[in-house]
N, C-alpha and C positions, 0 to 999 in steps of 0.2 A: 490530468485530473486534479494534481495538487493546487493548482493555481486558482481553481473555483472554490475551494472550501472555505477559506476565510471570508470571501465575498458572500457565500451562502450563509454563513453564520450572521453577518451583518444584514443579509436580506431578511432572514427570519426574525431578527430582532424589530426590523422596520414593520414587518407584516403584523407583529403582535404588540407593537408598542402603542402607546397613547394615540388616539386618532386625532389629527389635526384638521380633518375634513368636517366642517360643520354638518354636512349632510349625513356624516357617519358611515361612509362607504367602506372605511378600514375598520375591521373587527379588532377588539382588543382581548387578547388572551395570553396574559403573562405567563401561564404555565406551559405554553407551547415552546419556549426556549428556556432551559435551565442551565446554569453554569454549575459544574461540580468540581470543587477544588481539593486537591490531594489524591494520591494514588489509591490509598484505601478506599475513600469515598467513591471514587470512579468505579473500581472493582466491585465494590458492593452493589453499587446501583446497576451496573451491567448485569451482574449475576442475577440480581432480582428480576430483571427484564427477560434474561434467558430462560429462568424458570417458568415464565409464562408463555414461552414461544410455543406456537401451535402449527406453523406452516413452514417458516423459512427463515434461515440466519445467513447473512451475507457479511463477510469481513474482508478488509484490505489491510495486510499487516506489512508495512515497509521497513527499512533499515537492514536489509539483509538477515542473515541468520540470528535467531534468538537463542539465549541460553537454554541448556536442556531443561532445567527446573522450571522456566517460564512456560516452555512448550507442554510440560508435564501438567502444570496448572491449567493451561489452556485446554488440554484434552479433557481434563476432569470437569471443566466448567461445561462442556458440551457433549460429554459422553452419553448421558441420559437421553438428551433430545435427539441426537442422530441415531441412537440406537432404536429409539421410538418411531423413526421414520420421518422425522423432521428433516426437509431439505437443507443442506449447508454447503455453500461455495466460498472458497477462500483464495485470495490472491496474495502471492508473495512476489519478491523480486527474483530474477534468474539466479542470482548468487546464491540463493539458498539451496540449489541443486548440489552444491559441492558439500554441504553440511550434513554430517551423519545424524545429529540430533533431529534436524528438520526432516530428513528422509524418514526416520523412525516415527515421528509425529505423523507424517503424511500417510504411511502405510496405516498406521492405527486408525485415522479418521476415515480413509477411503475404504478400509475393510468394513467400516460400518455404513457406507453408502455416500459419505462427503466427496465433494470434488474440488480439486486444488489445481490451480494454474499459476504460471509466472509471467512477469513482464520485465523488460529491460529498463523501463523508465521509472522515474520516481513518482510515487503517489503518497498521499498522506493516509493516516490511520483513519479507518471508517468501520463502523458496525451498524448494520440495519437488521431489525427484528420485526418480521411479519408485516412489513411495509407500514408500520405504525410508529415506530421510534428510530432514530438514527443517532449515533453518537459520533462526534468529530472532535479533533483536538483544538483547543482554543489558544495554546501557546507553543513555542517551538519545542520546549523540553517535555511536552505532554503531561505536565502536572495539574493542568486544568483542562476539563472537557466541557463539551456543550451537548446536552440532550434535547433533541429536537422532535417534537410531535406535530408541528405544522404540516398537514398532509401535502401542500403543494411542494414544500421544500424537501420533505422525505421522498416524494416521488422523483424530484429533479435529482437527488442524490442516488436513488436507485438506478436512474437512466444512466447517470455517469458511471456507476459501477458496471452496468450492463455493456456499456461500449468499451470500457476497459477489458472486461472479460472476454468479449469477442475477439480482441486483438491479442489476448494471451495465449500462451502455449500450455498444454496439459503437463502436470508435473507427473513423471514417472512414479508410480506407487509401488514399484518392485526396486530392490537395490540395483543401483547402476554404478558402473565405474566412472571416476571423474572425467576420464578421457572422453567417454560417451557423452556425458552431460556437457562437457565444454564444446563439443563438436556441434551440439544443437543450439546452444546459446551464446558462445563467445563472439561470434560475428555481431549479433545485436548489442551485446555490452560494449564491444569497442567502438561500434558506430555512435552509441550514445556518449562515450567518454570524448570521442573525437569532436562531436558537436558541442559538448560542454566547454571543452578546450577553446575551440573556435570562438565561442560566445564570450570567452573571457573569465569564466568562473574560476574561483581560487580552488586549490587542491582540497581544502577542507569542505567546501560546499560540495564539490564533485563527489567526494567519498559518501557523504550523507546522501546525496541524491541517488547514487548507485548502490548504496548499501554495501560498500566494501571498505577495507582498511586502507590506510595511506600507503602502506607497504605493497598492497595488491595493486593500487592505482599506479605506483611507480613502475611495478613490473609490466603492467599493460602498456605504459607510456613507452618503456624501453623497447618492448616488442614493436610497437607501432612505429617508432623511430627507425628500427632497423628495417622493418618491411618497406617504408617509404624512402630510405636512404637518408634520413634527416641527421644532422649532426648535433642539434640542440633543440630546445623546446621551442625557440622562436622559429626556427626553420620548419619544425614539424607542424606549427600552427598555420604557417604559410601553405605548406603543402596540402594540409588537410582542407583549408579554405578553398583551394582551387581544384580539389580532387573529387571524385565520385568513388573513391576506392571502396570496395566491399571487403572487409576484413576477413582473413581465414586464420585458423588456429594451427 
């Protein structure tokens, strides 16, 4: 999912940029792609669009658990809409299943009819409102966003979300013990970590893609080394590369 978003932003710009075809086959609509700079401006713009939502809100929230105050603010931003019957679906990463603040947030939104699922894989931040506007990140630290209203690109982004949603697992909306959550999602988490290790990604990049801390990553790697009988990271990478192991917790 993530690898398509930067290209989509560039695609949207090309679609709405000045036409270089003398026949005029490419329409020019500069307002269809708008860059928004600064967290405050991004939040205000999204809130404005949420206030106008009438049918559906789709969100993908990566990077693992978010702080409690951020989740509280997110709930307040959509409380009225979902209470009024506007459909809402949200994707998180599997690691959020172990976070109490996230579980509390999920209980609150699902009690009002929203649906939440989780994925092991990395995806970038995405918000789609009424299939009329989509927001994606424009830089790595997400201090700049792109608001897209070009219909073809918004439809493409929604299709990307739907495909991810179909692969995701429902987030339990009742309190669950960490051990139960681990049994449901840990194999997928470790499969993803193993794949990223074999591909040669740095620890920093793996933690970001998986939404976990470096300490958690080292704990996963230690468990994987023990399971496969590897004495070091190099041997672990070799064994992972030649193994079809399905990890257990």
